[in-house]
Structure formats: structure tokens, C-alpha cells
C-alpha positions in Angstrom: 96.0 1.2 110.7 99.7 2.4 110.9 102.5 0.0 111.1 104.5 0.2 113.9 108.2 1.4 114.1 109.4 -0.3 117.0 110.0 -4.1 117.6 108.7 -3.8 121.2 106.1 -6.6 122.3 102.5 -5.2 122.7 101.5 -4.7 126.2 98.0 -5.3 127.3 97.4 -2.0 127.6 98.5 -1.2 123.9 95.7 -4.2 122.8 92.8 -2.5 124.6 93.6 0.9 123.5 93.8 -0.8 120.1 90.2 -2.2 120.9 89.1 1.3 121.8 90.4 2.6 118.8 88.6 0.5 116.4 85.2 0.6 118.2 85.7 4.9 117.8 86.0 4.7 114.3 83.3 1.7 113.8 81.3 4.6 115.9 81.8 7.7 113.8 81.4 5.7 111.1 77.8 4.5 111.9 77.2 7.9 113.0 78.5 9.7 109.4 76.4 7.4 107.2 73.1 8.1 110.0 73.6 11.8 109.4 73.9 11.6 105.8 71.9 8.8 105.3 70.3 10.3 102.1 73.7 10.8 100.3 74.8 7.3 100.9 71.2 6.1 99.5 71.3 8.4 96.3 75.0 7.0 95.8 73.7 3.3 96.1 71.0 4.1 93.4 73.6 5.1 90.9 
């Protein structure tokens, strides 16, 4: 993740937004793996 320029403390909203971003990244990565399963499988076999 990007580093923060500000030295302000994180708010509860910042923490929740970071959790949401992380979950979205995991879901997009899983969807990409599922959509391209045969490519990932071929790469594992090399």
C-alpha cells in the first residue's frame, strides 16, 4: 500500500476504509484467478 505523507493519526473511518480496500483487492484477485484459471494452471506446470 502507499505510504502516508501526513503524520495525522488514523481515524476509525480510515481503518474501516483500509479494511474495505483490502477486501476488494482480495475479491478482484480471486475473480481474476477464477476467470483465468487455465492460464494460472499452465504457469504452475512450467
